[in-house]
C-alpha positions in Angstrom: -0.1 0.1 0.1 2.8 2.3 0.8 4.3 3.6 -2.4 7.1 5.7 -0.5 9.2 4.0 2.1 11.5 6.3 4.1 14.5 5.2 6.1 17.4 7.4 8.2 16.6 9.8 10.9 17.3 9.7 14.5 19.4 11.6 17.0 22.4 13.9 15.8 24.2 16.6 17.6 24.4 20.1 16.1 27.0 20.3 13.5 26.8 16.7 12.7 25.6 14.9 9.5 22.7 12.5 8.6 21.3 11.0 5.4 17.6 10.2 4.9 16.5 7.9 2.0 13.3 7.4 0.4 12.6 4.5 -1.8 9.5 4.2 -4.3 7.7 1.0 -4.8 7.2 1.2 -8.5 9.6 1.8 -11.2 7.3 4.5 -12.6 8.6 7.0 -9.9 11.9 7.0 -11.9 10.1 9.7 -13.8 8.8 11.7 -11.1 9.9 14.8 -9.3 10.9 14.1 -5.7 10.8 16.2 -2.9 11.4 16.5 0.9 9.3 18.4 3.3 9.5 18.7 7.1 7.1 19.7 9.9 8.4 20.9 13.3 5.9 20.6 16.3 3.7 23.4 16.4 4.6 24.5 12.9 3.3 24.2 9.3 4.9 21.7 7.0 7.7 23.4 4.8 9.4 22.9 1.9 13.2 21.7 2.1 14.3 20.6 -1.6 13.2 18.9 -4.7 14.7 17.6 -8.0 13.2 16.5 -11.1 13.5 13.0 -12.9 16.9 13.7 -14.5 18.3 15.7 -11.6 18.8 18.7 -13.8 16.4 20.9 -11.9 17.0 21.3 -8.2 15.5 23.8 -5.7 16.3 24.3 -2.1 14.7 26.2 0.7 16.9 29.3 1.9 17.2 27.7 5.4 19.0 24.8 4.1 21.0 25.9 1.0 24.8 25.1 1.4 24.0 22.5 4.1 21.5 19.9 2.5 21.9 18.0 -0.7 19.3 16.1 -2.5 20.2 13.4 -4.9 18.4 10.6 -6.5 19.6 7.0 -8.0 16.9 6.2 -10.4 18.3 2.6 -10.7 17.1 2.0 -7.2 14.1 4.5 -7.5 15.5 6.2 -4.4 15.9 9.9 -3.4 18.4 11.1 -0.6 18.7 14.0 1.6 22.2 14.5 2.8 22.1 16.8 5.9 25.4 18.4 7.0 26.2 21.0 9.7 22.8 20.4 11.1 21.1 22.8 13.5 18.6 22.4 16.4 16.1 24.3 14.1 16.3 21.4 12.0 14.5 19.1 14.3 11.4 17.9 12.6 9.5 14.9 10.9 10.9 14.7 7.5 8.7 13.4 4.6 9.4 12.6 1.1 7.0 13.1 -1.6 6.6 12.7 -5.4 4.6 14.0 -8.4 4.6 13.5 -11.9 5.3 17.1 -13.0 8.1 19.7 -12.7 9.7 20.8 -9.5 7.6 22.7 -7.0 7.9 23.9 -3.4 4.3 23.6 -2.9 3.2 20.5 -0.9 -0.4 20.5 -2.2 1.0 19.6 -5.6 2.3 16.3 -4.4 -0.2 13.5 -4.2 2.4 10.8 -3.1 3.9 10.9 0.4 6.1 8.7 2.7 5.2 8.3 6.3 7.8 10.5 7.8 10.8 10.1 9.8 11.8 11.9 13.1 15.0 14.0 12.9 16.3 15.4 16.2 19.2 17.7 16.6 20.6 18.3 19.9 22.5 21.3 21.0 
């Protein structure tokens, strides 16, 4: 039933690194734009990063530019989020999402979602 399966997450100290993974259940997703969103307690869901099916178009939220890197491996139908130099404000539940269209930072445009994984950054 679940089409996007997430892994990774956990507890990490400020300044450290963490990598999140999101594997799609169907090969069809190799042609989809894949994105990461996050939601902290008491806050709205916010955009983190997205790339298109070829990896040629990438967008990042200003808050993570220079620290996070999004990538994909279409052979494995998997998207990754490499998180470096993490900060306490990065603490949130991270969700991967997919859409068969162009890259976008609007969560409402993504019909496919993972179940989320908790990332906690300690100070």
